[in-house]
C-alpha positions in Angstrom: 9.1 -50.3 -2.1 11.3 -49.2 0.6 14.1 -51.3 -1.0 13.7 -49.3 -4.5 14.0 -46.0 -2.9 17.3 -47.2 -0.5 18.4 -48.2 -3.6 18.0 -45.0 -5.7 18.5 -42.6 -3.0 22.0 -44.5 -2.4 23.0 -44.0 -5.8 22.7 -40.4 -6.1 19.9 -38.7 -4.3 20.7 -35.2 -5.8 20.0 -36.0 -9.4 17.5 -34.2 -11.1 15.6 -36.6 -13.3 12.3 -37.5 -14.4 11.5 -39.1 -11.2 13.8 -37.4 -9.1 12.9 -33.5 -8.4 13.3 -30.5 -6.2 10.0 -29.8 -4.6 9.3 -25.7 -4.3 10.0 -24.5 -0.9 7.8 -26.4 2.1 7.9 -27.5 5.6 7.6 -31.1 4.6 10.5 -32.5 2.2 13.0 -30.9 0.4 12.6 -33.4 -2.4 10.5 -35.7 -4.1 11.6 -39.6 -5.6 8.8 -41.1 -7.8 8.3 -44.7 -7.9 6.8 -47.6 -10.1 5.1 -44.2 -11.4 2.5 -43.9 -8.6 4.0 -43.8 -5.5 5.9 -41.0 -4.3 8.5 -40.7 -1.8 9.0 -36.8 0.0 12.7 -36.9 1.4 15.2 -34.6 3.1 19.1 -34.4 2.5 21.7 -33.3 5.4 24.8 -32.4 3.3 26.6 -31.9 5.9 26.0 -35.2 8.2 25.9 -36.9 4.4 22.2 -38.5 5.4 18.5 -39.0 3.5 15.9 -38.8 5.6 12.7 -40.3 3.7 10.0 -37.8 5.4 6.4 -40.3 3.8 5.6 -42.4 1.1 2.4 -41.9 -0.7 0.2 -42.9 -3.6 -0.1 -40.5 -6.2 -4.1 -40.9 -7.0 -4.8 -38.4 -9.9 -3.7 -35.1 -9.0 -3.9 -36.0 -5.2 -1.6 -37.5 -3.1 -2.6 -40.5 -0.4 -0.9 -40.8 2.6 -2.6 -43.8 5.2 -5.6 -42.6 3.6 -5.7 -39.0 3.5 -5.1 -36.8 1.4 -1.7 -34.9 1.4 -1.0 -31.4 0.9 1.1 -29.8 2.8 4.1 -30.4 0.3 2.6 -27.7 -1.5 2.0 -25.3 0.9 2.7 -21.6 -1.7 0.2 -23.6 -4.2 -2.6 -25.8 -2.0 -4.4 -26.5 -5.6 -1.4 -29.2 -6.8 
């Protein structure tokens, strides 16, 4: 899965597609990449350094993002119900 994330992010980390989008402002990550339908990679872009950093990878289950076996909500701080 990380190979696929790396491949897509190397191609164009700023693309706005149905599989790659900008998140609402939060303390965790700027963007989200959807992989294989059920996985999400949250990442940041440092344009001045031309660097992309994958912050975390989780599995989407219904409305929840599961990271290391726990429900993760910090990327939706402006609306905890999401």
